[in-house]
C-alpha positions as semicolon CSV with decimal commas, in nm:
position;residue;x (nm);y (nm);z (nm)
1;X;0,000;0,000;0,000
2;X;0,120;0,349;-0,069
3;X;0,202;0,597;0,203
4;X;-0,102;0,799;0,110
5;X;-0,314;0,504;0,203
6;X;-0,146;0,412;0,528
7;X;-0,026;0,729;0,694
8;X;-0,255;0,885;0,955
9;X;-0,471;1,138;0,778
10;X;-0,448;0,957;0,448
11;X;-0,550;0,594;0,522
12;X;-0,703;0,495;0,185
13;X;-0,842;0,837;0,147
14;X;-1,184;0,901;0,291
15;X;-1,286;1,096;-0,016
16;X;-1,567;1,347;0,015
17;X;-1,754;1,420;-0,302
18;X;-1,773;1,797;-0,298
19;X;-2,048;1,806;-0,555
20;X;-2,205;2,143;-0,612
21;X;-2,545;1,991;-0,609
22;X;-2,755;2,258;-0,776
23;X;-2,744;2,485;-1,073
24;X;-2,767;2,772;-0,822
25;X;-2,491;2,655;-0,592
26;X;-2,531;2,934;-0,339
27;X;-2,910;2,916;-0,338
28;X;-3,053;3,002;0,001
29;X;-3,373;2,801;0,031
30;X;-3,502;3,036;0,294
31;X;-3,448;3,343;0,081
32;X;-3,579;3,162;-0,224
33;X;-3,909;3,109;-0,047
34;X;-3,934;3,464;0,081
35;X;-4,106;3,703;-0,159
36;X;-3,880;3,967;-0,315
37;X;-3,997;4,278;-0,495
38;X;-3,756;4,262;-0,786
39;X;-3,533;4,014;-0,971
40;X;-3,196;4,164;-0,871
41;X;-3,274;4,187;-0,500
42;X;-3,398;3,825;-0,514
43;X;-3,073;3,706;-0,671
44;X;-2,868;3,895;-0,415
45;X;-3,075;3,753;-0,132
46;X;-3,051;3,402;-0,273
47;X;-2,673;3,409;-0,296
48;X;-2,505;3,237;-0,002
49;X;-2,136;3,319;-0,011
50;X;-2,095;3,148;0,325
51;X;-2,200;2,815;0,171
52;X;-1,941;2,858;-0,101
53;X;-1,680;2,924;0,168
54;X;-1,801;2,630;0,372
55;X;-1,745;2,412;0,069
56;X;-1,394;2,552;0,051
57;X;-1,330;2,457;0,415
58;X;-1,459;2,106;0,348
59;X;-1,255;2,040;0,037
60;X;-0,935;2,182;0,188
61;X;-0,979;1,956;0,491
62;X;-1,020;1,654;0,265
63;X;-0,722;1,745;0,049
64;X;-0,503;1,800;0,355
65;X;-0,617;1,465;0,494
66;X;-0,531;1,282;0,173
67;X;-0,194;1,457;0,157
68;X;-0,109;1,347;0,514
69;X;-0,067;1,705;0,632
70;X;0,007;1,689;1,005
71;X;-0,282;1,782;1,235
72;X;-0,558;1,722;0,976
73;X;-0,617;1,371;1,106
74;X;-0,995;1,409;1,090
75;X;-1,013;1,584;0,755
76;X;-1,224;1,298;0,623
77;X;-1,528;1,462;0,787
78;X;-1,536;1,682;0,480
79;X;-1,758;1,413;0,329
80;X;-2,018;1,480;0,596
81;X;-2,003;1,854;0,539
82;X;-2,071;1,809;0,169
83;X;-2,354;1,565;0,227
84;X;-2,526;1,807;0,466
85;X;-2,482;2,094;0,220
86;X;-2,629;1,885;-0,060
87;X;-2,934;1,794;0,148
88;X;-2,978;2,160;0,242
89;X;-2,954;2,292;-0,112
90;X;-3,156;2,033;-0,296
91;X;-3,438;2,043;-0,042
92;X;-3,449;2,421;-0,058
93;X;-3,461;2,415;-0,435
94;X;-3,737;2,158;-0,459
95;X;-3,945;2,328;-0,191
96;X;-3,910;2,669;-0,350
97;X;-3,956;2,568;-0,711
98;X;-4,095;2,217;-0,773
99;X;-4,004;2,090;-1,120
100;X;-4,071;1,779;-1,323
101;X;-3,875;1,465;-1,242
102;X;-3,739;1,446;-1,597
103;X;-3,616;1,806;-1,579
104;X;-3,466;1,738;-1,237
105;X;-3,276;1,432;-1,365
106;X;-3,152;1,627;-1,669
107;X;-3,017;1,907;-1,450
108;X;-2,831;1,664;-1,228
109;X;-2,689;1,472;-1,523
110;X;-2,569;1,787;-1,697
111;X;-2,420;1,926;-1,379
112;X;-2,240;1,624;-1,236
113;X;-2,161;1,361;-1,496
114;X;-1,955;1,538;-1,770
115;X;-1,672;1,648;-1,539
116;X;-1,669;1,303;-1,380
117;X;-1,648;1,144;-1,726
118;X;-1,346;1,357;-1,815
119;X;-1,163;1,243;-1,502
120;X;-1,262;0,879;-1,554
121;X;-1,130;0,873;-1,909
122;X;-0,810;1,055;-1,808
123;X;-0,758;0,809;-1,522
124;X;-0,810;0,516;-1,759
125;X;-0,546;0,654;-1,995
126;X;-0,298;0,727;-1,715
127;X;-0,362;0,391;-1,551
128;X;-0,309;0,204;-1,876
129;X;0,020;0,384;-1,932
130;X;0,163;0,394;-1,578
131;X;0,013;0,107;-1,378
132;X;0,102;-0,261;-1,391
133;X;-0,148;-0,497;-1,560
134;X;-0,295;-0,626;-1,233
135;X;-0,370;-0,277;-1,107
136;X;-0,500;-0,197;-1,455
137;X;-0,745;-0,486;-1,430
138;X;-0,871;-0,361;-1,094
139;X;-0,894;-0,009;-1,233
140;X;-1,107;-0,126;-1,526
141;X;-1,359;-0,279;-1,283
142;X;-1,357;0,037;-1,075
143;X;-1,420;0,243;-1,389
144;X;-1,734;0,046;-1,463
145;X;-1,862;0,088;-1,108
146;X;-1,777;0,458;-1,099
147;X;-1,936;0,535;-1,434
148;X;-2,244;0,339;-1,333
149;X;-2,272;0,536;-1,005
150;X;-2,247;0,231;-0,779
151;X;-1,881;0,254;-0,675
152;X;-1,982;0,272;-0,309
153;X;-2,142;-0,073;-0,327
154;X;-1,839;-0,217;-0,507
155;X;-1,620;-0,110;-0,216
156;X;-1,870;-0,247;0,035
157;X;-1,850;-0,578;-0,151
158;X;-1,471;-0,568;-0,138
159;X;-1,487;-0,501;0,238
160;X;-1,261;-0,203;0,186
161;X;-1,150;-0,041;0,511
162;X;-1,122;0,324;0,413
163;X;-0,956;0,440;0,734
164;X;-0,710;0,156;0,774
165;X;-0,694;-0,052;0,459
166;X;-0,399;-0,288;0,403
167;X;-0,386;-0,276;0,026
168;X;-0,325;-0,006;-0,226
169;X;-0,633;0,213;-0,272
170;X;-0,801;0,241;-0,609
171;X;-0,739;0,564;-0,804
172;X;-1,120;0,583;-0,823
173;X;-1,204;0,494;-0,467
174;X;-1,317;0,851;-0,407
175;X;-1,607;0,797;-0,650
176;X;-1,793;0,612;-0,374
177;X;-1,932;0,943;-0,252
178;X;-2,050;1,042;-0,599
179;X;-2,248;0,720;-0,605
180;X;-2,401;0,800;-0,267
181;X;-2,489;1,153;-0,384
182;X;-2,662;1,037;-0,699
183;X;-2,849;0,760;-0,519
184;X;-2,968;1,023;-0,271
185;X;-3,074;1,256;-0,554
186;X;-3,283;0,981;-0,707
187;X;-3,457;0,901;-0,380
188;X;-3,505;1,260;-0,267
189;X;-3,616;1,385;-0,607
190;X;-3,883;1,116;-0,638
191;X;-3,997;1,170;-0,278
192;X;-4,018;1,550;-0,276
193;X;-4,148;1,590;-0,629
194;X;-4,405;1,317;-0,570
195;X;-4,526;1,487;-0,252
196;X;-4,535;1,822;-0,433
197;X;-4,751;1,671;-0,705
198;X;-5,009;1,509;-0,477
199;X;-5,010;1,749;-0,180
200;X;-5,018;2,125;-0,144
201;X;-4,975;2,388;0,121
202;X;-4,937;2,290;0,484
203;X;-5,014;1,924;0,417
204;X;-4,717;1,901;0,182
205;X;-4,488;2,073;0,434
206;X;-4,594;1,841;0,714
207;X;-4,559;1,533;0,492
208;X;-4,208;1,634;0,386
209;X;-4,105;1,706;0,746
210;X;-4,238;1,369;0,867
211;X;-4,074;1,179;0,579
212;X;-3,741;1,356;0,632
213;X;-3,742;1,289;1,006
214;X;-3,839;0,924;0,962
215;X;-3,582;0,854;0,692
216;X;-3,313;1,040;0,883
217;X;-3,387;0,859;1,208
218;X;-3,383;0,513;1,053
219;X;-3,065;0,595;0,861
220;X;-2,890;0,719;1,176
221;X;-2,976;0,398;1,359
222;X;-2,845;0,192;1,067
223;X;-2,530;0,405;1,057
224;X;-2,455;0,341;1,424
225;X;-2,533;-0,029;1,396
226;X;-2,342;-0,087;1,073
227;X;-2,040;0,112;1,187
228;X;-2,019;-0,116;1,490
229;X;-2,069;-0,429;1,281
230;X;-1,891;-0,357;0,953
231;X;-1,687;-0,045;0,888
232;X;-1,715;-0,070;0,505
233;X;-2,093;-0,106;0,515
234;X;-2,125;0,178;0,763
235;X;-1,893;0,400;0,566
236;X;-1,984;0,341;0,203
237;X;-2,350;0,246;0,204
238;X;-2,622;0,490;0,107
239;X;-2,849;0,377;0,389
240;X;-2,599;0,479;0,655
241;X;-2,547;0,822;0,496
242;X;-2,902;0,937;0,423
243;X;-2,940;1,092;0,768
244;X;-2,665;1,341;0,687
245;X;-2,859;1,466;0,386
246;X;-3,172;1,465;0,601
247;X;-2,999;1,689;0,856
248;X;-2,934;1,940;0,579
249;X;-3,295;1,908;0,465
250;X;-3,422;1,985;0,816
251;X;-3,195;2,289;0,830
252;X;-3,340;2,404;0,497
253;X;-3,699;2,374;0,616
254;X;-3,632;2,545;0,948
255;X;-3,425;2,812;0,776
256;X;-3,714;2,880;0,541
257;X;-3,946;2,946;0,833
258;X;-3,688;3,171;1,001
259;X;-3,633;3,372;0,685
260;X;-4,004;3,444;0,663
261;X;-4,038;3,530;1,031
262;X;-3,727;3,734;1,113
263;X;-3,790;4,032;0,878
264;X;-4,138;4,069;1,025
265;X;-4,037;4,020;1,387
266;X;-3,858;4,352;1,425
267;X;-3,695;4,403;1,763
268;X;-3,846;4,089;1,906
269;X;-3,647;3,886;1,655
270;X;-3,310;4,013;1,768
271;X;-3,266;3,758;2,051
272;X;-3,331;3,484;1,797
273;X;-3,079;3,643;1,563
274;X;-2,812;3,653;1,832
275;X;-2,893;3,293;1,923
276;X;-2,841;3,201;1,559
277;X;-2,510;3,385;1,564
278;X;-2,393;3,177;1,861
279;X;-2,530;2,865;1,694
280;X;-2,324;2,937;1,383
281;X;-2,002;2,983;1,577
282;X;-2,076;2,673;1,781
283;X;-2,130;2,474;1,463
284;X;-1,803;2,597;1,317
285;X;-1,623;2,498;1,638
286;X;-1,778;2,150;1,622
287;X;-1,655;2,103;1,266
288;X;-1,306;2,222;1,364
289;X;-1,291;1,979;1,658
290;X;-1,379;1,691;1,427
291;X;-1,121;1,792;1,165
292;X;-0,835;1,825;1,414
293;X;-0,927;1,574;1,685
294;X;-1,066;1,275;1,498
295;X;-0,825;1,028;1,343
296;X;-0,820;0,692;1,166
297;X;-0,898;0,510;1,491
298;X;-1,224;0,698;1,544
299;X;-1,515;0,460;1,471
300;X;-1,672;0,644;1,180
301;X;-1,927;0,748;1,076
302;X;-2,145;0,609;1,359
303;X;-2,232;0,843;1,642
304;X;-1,904;1,028;1,591
305;X;-2,044;1,179;1,270
306;X;-2,306;1,367;1,473
307;X;-2,046;1,631;1,562
308;X;-1,955;1,748;1,209
309;X;-2,306;1,686;1,072
310;X;-2,489;1,888;1,336
311;X;-2,213;2,148;1,329
312;X;-2,256;2,196;0,955
313;X;-2,634;2,212;0,988
314;X;-2,592;2,479;1,256
315;X;-2,371;2,691;1,030
316;X;-2,624;2,663;0,746
317;X;-2,915;2,745;0,975
318;X;-2,737;3,053;1,112
319;X;-2,739;3,218;0,770
320;X;-3,066;3,412;0,810
321;X;-2,923;3,604;1,107
322;X;-2,665;3,775;0,887
323;X;-2,907;3,866;0,612
324;X;-3,200;3,973;0,830
325;X;-3,023;4,138;1,124
326;X;-2,675;4,221;1,001
327;X;-2,519;4,019;1,281
328;X;-2,147;3,944;1,258
329;X;-2,198;3,570;1,224
330;X;-1,962;3,297;1,111
331;X;-2,078;3,355;0,753
332;X;-1,856;3,661;0,729
333;X;-1,550;3,446;0,798
334;X;-1,658;3,180;0,552
335;X;-1,722;3,437;0,279
336;X;-1,357;3,543;0,241
337;X;-1,232;3,519;-0,117
338;X;-0,976;3,236;-0,080
339;X;-1,234;3,003;0,073
340;X;-1,493;3,094;-0,188
341;X;-1,239;3,028;-0,465
342;X;-1,165;2,685;-0,319
343;X;-1,537;2,621;-0,291
344;X;-1,599;2,706;-0,658
345;X;-1,321;2,469;-0,763
346;X;-1,404;2,201;-0,508
347;X;-1,588;1,949;-0,729
348;X;-1,332;1,934;-1,007
349;X;-1,039;1,961;-0,767
350;X;-1,167;1,669;-0,566
351;X;-1,220;1,458;-0,877
352;X;-0,865;1,517;-0,999
353;X;-0,648;1,512;-0,689
354;X;-0,698;1,152;-0,573
355;X;-0,605;0,979;-0,903
356;X;-0,296;1,202;-0,918
357;X;-0,188;1,099;-0,567
358;X;-0,257;0,727;-0,599
359;X;-0,112;0,677;-0,947
360;X;0,201;0,873;-0,855
361;X;0,260;0,656;-0,550
362;X;0,180;0,334;-0,733
363;X;0,443;0,433;-0,986
364;X;0,714;0,582;-0,763
365;X;0,647;0,437;-0,419
366;X;0,567;0,608;-0,090
367;X;0,603;0,985;-0,103
368;X;0,647;1,236;0,184
369;X;0,355;1,458;0,275
370;X;0,526;1,763;0,131
371;X;0,536;1,596;-0,211
372;X;0,176;1,490;-0,174
373;X;0,079;1,850;-0,102
374;X;0,267;1,962;-0,414
375;X;0,088;1,701;-0,626
376;X;-0,247;1,805;-0,481
377;X;-0,173;2,168;-0,559
378;X;-0,070;2,073;-0,913
379;X;-0,398;1,890;-0,963
380;X;-0,574;2,224;-0,929
381;X;-0,468;2,308;-1,287
382;X;-0,659;2,026;-1,463
383;X;-0,938;2,091;-1,216
384;X;-0,957;2,456;-1,320
385;X;-0,952;2,361;-1,688
386;X;-1,229;2,109;-1,630
387;X;-1,436;2,367;-1,448
388;X;-1,391;2,631;-1,720
389;X;-1,412;2,409;-2,028
390;X;-1,659;2,139;-1,915
391;X;-1,853;2,225;-1,601
392;X;-1,946;2,585;-1,669
393;X;-2,020;2,564;-2,044
394;X;-2,250;2,263;-1,997
395;X;-2,405;2,410;-1,687
396;X;-2,486;2,752;-1,830
397;X;-2,447;2,728;-2,206
398;X;-2,619;2,404;-2,304
399;X;-2,983;2,381;-2,396
400;X;-3,209;2,363;-2,089
401;X;-3,430;2,105;-2,263
402;X;-3,451;1,789;-2,050
403;X;-3,373;1,563;-2,343
404;X;-3,049;1,754;-2,408
405;X;-2,942;1,718;-2,046
406;X;-3,027;1,349;-2,044
407;X;-2,833;1,298;-2,367
408;X;-2,530;1,469;-2,214
409;X;-2,561;1,247;-1,908
410;X;-2,593;0,931;-2,116
411;X;-2,281;1,022;-2,312
412;X;-2,095;1,086;-1,987
413;X;-2,185;0,733;-1,878
414;X;-2,111;0,550;-2,202
415;X;-1,771;0,703;-2,280
416;X;-1,606;0,593;-1,950
417;X;-1,757;0,247;-1,993
418;X;-1,589;0,218;-2,332
419;X;-1,261;0,331;-2,174
420;X;-1,303;0,068;-1,901
421;X;-1,363;-0,214;-2,148
422;X;-1,065;-0,105;-2,356
423;X;-0,838;-0,088;-2,053
424;X;-0,964;-0,421;-1,918
425;X;-0,910;-0,598;-2,249
426;X;-0,555;-0,465;-2,273
427;X;-0,460;-0,574;-1,923
428;X;-0,604;-0,922;-1,970
429;X;-0,395;-0,967;-2,284
430;X;-0,086;-0,843;-2,097
431;X;-0,137;-1,090;-1,813
432;X;-0,184;-1,391;-2,038
433;X;-0,394;-1,702;-1,983
434;X;-0,631;-1,690;-1,684
435;X;-0,817;-2,017;-1,742
436;X;-0,746;-2,384;-1,685
437;X;-0,621;-2,559;-1,374
438;X;-0,287;-2,472;-1,221
439;X;-0,022;-2,742;-1,276
440;X;0,129;-2,800;-0,933
441;X;0,487;-2,931;-0,932
442;X;0,588;-3,202;-0,688
443;X;0,732;-3,073;-0,364
444;X;1,030;-3,208;-0,175
445;X;0,970;-3,404;0,145
446;X;1,262;-3,240;0,323
447;X;1,590;-3,064;0,260
448;X;1,667;-2,708;0,143
449;X;1,500;-2,738;-0,199
450;X;1,134;-2,648;-0,243
451;X;1,067;-2,888;-0,531
452;X;1,127;-3,261;-0,550
453;X;1,428;-3,380;-0,752
454;X;1,350;-3,378;-1,125
455;X;1,055;-3,137;-1,085
456;X;1,089;-2,811;-1,280
457;X;0,880;-2,502;-1,334
458;X;0,925;-2,339;-1,674
459;X;0,716;-2,026;-1,603
460;X;0,574;-1,855;-1,299
461;X;0,331;-2,086;-1,119
462;X;0,059;-1,981;-1,065
463;X;0,058;-1,722;-1,341
464;X;0,029;-1,359;-1,245
465;X;-0,324;-1,360;-1,384
466;X;-0,414;-1,638;-1,139
467;X;-0,196;-1,562;-0,838
468;X;-0,434;-1,318;-0,669
469;X;-0,719;-1,566;-0,695
470;X;-0,515;-1,872;-0,592
471;X;-0,721;-1,934;-0,279
472;X;-0,757;-2,257;-0,083
473;X;-1,077;-2,460;-0,121
474;X;-1,366;-2,408;0,116
475;X;-1,346;-2,033;0,154
476;X;-1,691;-2,052;0,309
477;X;-1,524;-2,208;0,611
478;X;-1,368;-1,871;0,690
479;X;-1,669;-1,725;0,868
480;X;-1,780;-1,361;0,854
481;X;-1,644;-1,108;1,099
482;X;-1,974;-1,085;1,283
483;X;-2,012;-1,461;1,328
484;X;-1,906;-1,628;1,652
485;X;-1,931;-1,997;1,562
486;X;-1,800;-2,205;1,273
487;X;-2,029;-2,417;1,054
488;X;-1,976;-2,786;0,989
489;X;-1,689;-2,774;0,741
490;X;-1,546;-3,114;0,650
491;X;-1,324;-3,231;0,365
492;X;-1,177;-3,563;0,264
493;X;-1,349;-3,878;0,390
494;X;-1,623;-3,688;0,571
495;X;-1,783;-3,993;0,735
496;X;-1,456;-4,119;0,878
497;X;-1,445;-4,147;1,259
498;X;-1,092;-4,009;1,241
499;X;-1,033;-3,646;1,164
500;X;-0,769;-3,377;1,158
501;X;-0,875;-3,036;1,290
502;X;-0,719;-2,726;1,134
503;X;-0,780;-2,429;1,361
504;X;-0,683;-2,062;1,363
505;X;-0,723;-1,746;1,156
506;X;-0,676;-1,690;0,781
507;X;-0,310;-1,789;0,816
508;X;-0,442;-2,128;0,923
509;X;-0,694;-2,131;0,639
510;X;-0,415;-2,092;0,386
511;X;-0,301;-2,447;0,474
512;X;-0,629;-2,626;0,390
513;X;-0,493;-2,794;0,077
514;X;-0,179;-2,913;0,255
515;X;-0,372;-3,051;0,551
516;X;-0,627;-3,209;0,318
517;X;-0,355;-3,403;0,139
518;X;-0,241;-3,533;0,476
519;X;-0,597;-3,644;0,565
520;X;-0,675;-3,798;0,227
521;X;-0,365;-4,014;0,235
522;X;-0,504;-4,177;0,551
523;X;-0,872;-4,169;0,447
524;X;-0,949;-3,934;0,734
525;X;-1,169;-3,627;0,743
526;X;-1,038;-3,273;0,769
527;X;-1,236;-3,031;0,984
528;X;-1,167;-2,660;0,931
529;X;-1,232;-2,409;1,211
530;X;-1,112;-2,074;1,087
531;X;-1,204;-1,713;1,165
532;X;-1,008;-1,440;0,979
533;X;-0,837;-1,181;1,196
534;X;-0,893;-1,384;1,511
535;X;-0,592;-1,523;1,699
536;X;-0,616;-1,869;1,846
537;X;-0,408;-1,746;2,137
538;X;-0,640;-1,616;2,409
539;X;-0,603;-1,240;2,378
540;X;-0,849;-0,967;2,286
541;X;-0,767;-0,770;1,971
542;X;-0,904;-0,475;1,778
543;X;-1,040;-0,531;1,428
544;X;-0,981;-0,244;1,186
545;X;-1,265;-0,342;0,956
546;X;-1,511;-0,338;1,243
547;X;-1,339;-0,034;1,388
548;X;-1,362;-0,168;1,744
549;X;-1,266;-0,446;1,983
550;X;-1,315;-0,782;1,813
551;X;-1,565;-0,922;2,060
552;X;-1,687;-1,185;1,813
553;X;-1,336;-1,329;1,806
554;X;-1,338;-1,392;2,180
555;X;-1,678;-1,560;2,156
556;X;-1,571;-1,769;1,856
557;X;-1,257;-1,889;2,032
558;X;-1,451;-1,986;2,342
559;X;-1,720;-2,162;2,138
560;X;-1,461;-2,347;1,930
561;X;-1,253;-2,465;2,225
562;X;-1,568;-2,583;2,401
563;X;-1,681;-2,760;2,083
564;X;-1,352;-2,949;2,059
565;X;-1,355;-3,038;2,427
566;X;-1,708;-3,181;2,419
567;X;-1,696;-3,354;2,079
568;X;-1,520;-3,668;1,955
569;X;-1,145;-3,655;2,010
570;X;-0,955;-3,573;1,687
571;X;-0,656;-3,773;1,564
572;X;-0,462;-3,446;1,530
573;X;-0,518;-3,076;1,602
574;X;-0,314;-2,851;1,370
575;X;-0,277;-2,494;1,490
576;X;-0,161;-2,200;1,278
577;X;-0,209;-1,826;1,258
578;X;-0,067;-1,481;1,212
579;X;0,204;-1,422;1,469
580;X;0,156;-1,046;1,505
581;X;-0,132;-0,997;1,748
582;X;-0,051;-0,795;2,058
583;X;0,291;-0,774;2,221
584;X;0,532;-1,064;2,262
585;X;0,435;-1,102;2,626
586;X;0,063;-1,096;2,542
587;X;0,111;-1,360;2,274
588;X;0,302;-1,588;2,511
589;X;0,040;-1,555;2,785
590;X;-0,243;-1,597;2,534
591;X;-0,094;-1,913;2,389
592;X;-0,044;-2,059;2,736
593;X;-0,413;-2,016;2,816
594;X;-0,520;-2,168;2,484
595;X;-0,277;-2,460;2,507
596;X;-0,404;-2,538;2,857
597;X;-0,748;-2,589;2,704
598;X;-0,632;-2,782;2,397
599;X;-0,391;-3,013;2,578
600;X;-0,675;-3,116;2,811
601;X;-0,854;-3,268;2,510
602;X;-0,587;-3,537;2,489
603;X;-0,535;-3,523;2,111
604;X;-0,189;-3,477;1,958
605;X;-0,111;-3,112;1,895
606;X;0,087;-2,974;1,599
607;X;0,181;-2,619;1,512
608;X;0,267;-2,463;1,178
609;X;0,500;-2,167;1,224
610;X;0,382;-1,849;1,057
611;X;0,500;-1,783;0,702
612;X;0,707;-1,473;0,617
613;X;0,515;-1,146;0,576
614;X;0,610;-0,957;0,258
615;X;0,413;-0,648;0,359
616;X;0,336;-0,565;-0,004
617;X;0,110;-0,707;-0,272
618;X;0,340;-0,961;-0,436
619;X;0,141;-1,037;-0,756
620;X;0,109;-0,663;-0,824
621;X;0,480;-0,613;-0,760
622;X;0,570;-0,899;-0,994
623;X;0,338;-0,766;-1,264
624;X;0,505;-0,426;-1,238
625;X;0,847;-0,590;-1,282
626;X;0,742;-0,799;-1,585
627;X;0,735;-1,115;-1,376
628;X;1,110;-1,128;-1,302
629;X;1,163;-1,395;-1,039
630;X;1,441;-1,192;-0,877
631;X;1,214;-0,894;-0,820
632;X;1,002;-0,805;-0,518
633;X;1,239;-0,916;-0,244
634;X;1,135;-0,795;0,102
635;X;1,336;-0,741;0,423
636;X;1,403;-1,042;0,641
637;X;1,394;-0,826;0,956
638;X;1,027;-0,736;0,900
639;X;0,925;-1,076;0,762
640;X;0,931;-1,255;1,098
641;X;0,820;-1,188;1,454
642;X;0,925;-1,373;1,766
643;X;0,703;-1,679;1,804
644;X;0,624;-1,800;2,157
645;X;0,590;-2,164;2,049
646;X;0,917;-2,161;1,857
647;X;1,130;-1,934;2,073
648;X;1,016;-1,958;2,437
649;X;0,981;-2,331;2,500
650;X;0,601;-2,342;2,498
651;X;0,601;-2,616;2,236
652;X;0,814;-2,842;2,456
653;X;0,610;-2,767;2,766
654;X;0,284;-2,869;2,599
655;X;0,436;-3,141;2,377
656;X;0,342;-2,968;2,055
657;X;0,499;-3,097;1,735
658;X;0,627;-2,793;1,543
659;X;0,694;-2,745;1,173
660;X;0,862;-2,416;1,090
661;X;0,882;-2,355;0,715
662;X;1,019;-2,003;0,749
663;X;1,381;-2,103;0,675
664;X;1,266;-2,284;0,358
665;X;1,064;-1,987;0,227
666;X;1,332;-1,735;0,323
667;X;1,653;-1,935;0,274
668;X;2,002;-1,830;0,365
669;X;2,105;-1,552;0,600
670;X;2,091;-1,253;0,369
671;X;1,893;-0,937;0,439
672;X;1,604;-1,022;0,205
673;X;1,340;-1,290;0,142
674;X;1,225;-1,391;-0,208
675;X;0,873;-1,363;-0,347
676;X;0,934;-1,641;-0,600
677;X;1,119;-1,963;-0,525
678;X;1,213;-2,215;-0,795
679;X;0,946;-2,066;-1,021
680;X;0,665;-2,089;-0,766
681;X;0,492;-1,764;-0,670
682;X;0,489;-1,783;-0,292
683;X;0,227;-1,522;-0,198
684;X;-0,115;-1,429;-0,331
685;X;-0,122;-1,088;-0,157
686;X;0,078;-0,906;0,109
687;X;0,075;-1,187;0,365
688;X;-0,091;-1,514;0,254
689;X;0,075;-1,795;0,061
690;X;-0,072;-1,917;-0,266
691;X;-0,271;-2,238;-0,264
692;X;-0,018;-2,371;-0,516
693;X;0,256;-2,333;-0,256
694;X;0,042;-2,502;0,010
695;X;0,001;-2,804;-0,218
696;X;0,373;-2,806;-0,301
697;X;0,447;-2,814;0,072
698;X;0,199;-3,094;0,146
699;X;0,468;-3,368;0,162
700;X;0,653;-3,167;0,427
701;X;0,336;-3,129;0,631
702;X;0,277;-3,504;0,612
703;X;0,621;-3,584;0,744
704;X;0,656;-3,295;0,987
705;X;0,317;-3,299;1,156
706;X;0,213;-3,663;1,167
707;X;0,483;-3,917;1,087
708;X;0,380;-4,250;0,937
709;X;0,262;-4,505;1,189
């Protein structure tokens, strides 16, 4: 992963979509409702320079966050600011001037999609030229999702952890928020325009208020629940974000009432005006606290998003005080020219900066934050050109006819799709054959060589096109993060009274094929008890995807140990797992508690030492180096951690048979470990071995874990 994806304040880039949602970006819904005697005064009243400045604050926070600028550790809350602004503006527009659904869709398509299409096509061209074929294949899929406005659901499906991901972020990962915006527009447009068609007057206002409150309340509950249960679902899904738009909508409706009442209230309205002034400053302070105090470890959005969301709504609601009473509110600060300039450029600047950062780091490696800032600043130039040559001409100069706007939108969808298919076809050809079974060479039973005598590999095995997908069988055995018990998961001779149990996390699951070969040779069953991210050693850990303490892991471990203790005794229990949870002392103590439980079962115990950790995506690295087997070495000093069973005598104390394959996979005493050994690609990602390697190593497992007889 690049530095921009791992450093605090950059993580995989929590990208806010600073979409200027309306044709009248600074439209004040309150002022739009209030009657004005003439056209010019109405335009002046409708203009909200503070909203333009607020957009500038939001986009600068996001850009600083992505560039790893120190102190902006919570800059990702810019996404919440933009969502609230969008809900405020679109609700004010539709309340003030209901239009047809077709006209509404045409306006949105003309406003949002062309600039996005330009960036998508440019990213496809840059990715095809600068990225390796594997990243190009991923980019082609992301292009399709981004052009189709469902990128947020693609990243939910990938279980992407935006605040702490462990793989390189997509150059288009920031398009998740554009998908959320457009899905919100569809829902809100149908809802408000439908209510405007069937209801009038007070009944319509009440119906809209009730619908907004209900949708917002349900969405907030889902947001809190999903953030606790699955960070990707909580972060990327539309359902967990609707309440932020609803908060803006409520501010728009309340602001409309205030704008009508304050000019008529006279002196009696001044206390309300001063209260609004304090509310505005309080909202600005809340946003600032979130920007500078939140970080990648803050469970987000969840209840933590209430601070920036309500703060933004307060700033928007405080606007009528400045216009009606002349109070020195926070709007004066937000309306300064630099912030307004950033706000005008925000949409295009946001679209351009993230592909520039991610592609640069994919090409040249991790970059310091000062370089990231320079690249972000440089991306303002194509952003400005896009704004002047694409956004503004289509927004103001194109025909207002709905069919013209829809045609522009359709073109903006089709052109990136063509670019995606072209890029995808080129990368597939570059990677070579992706079909057919993988030919697994025979592995040595012992000794320093990986392969058996006489066995040769003429090309990389598995191929680079297959390496990332070279998973072990029975991936369904690796239960979901929220599950706390394993299903019945048997391989081999399933009805055999004798069975081997493979237990641990995903680093145990990577050995299924090797353990299965051992069981099949004896006509035994293999039972798999695996939970990703969950150490078998008894210690509580934090899960970054869940964004909290991994309570389900503790329950799963307890349930699994109880299940083994109360069920038929296995012929062998094979333990394995990632050796990087907690401190060395915590690991040793945790293993002691677990081994006390397992040794009481009375079955033989065996332990597979953890495999080396490359710390980088090996197939991607090999693809970038044209598949050279001598490329993608990684440091020996970071490849291994001290193992309590191997280094502290725990294995002897509990009579555990140990097989440590680390010296075989990282031979010699040099400073580096290889990614390819004797033609076999060792790793399918940044830390798991390929299933091909597991099958090559099966003879060693047979001899090392359960000798004949």
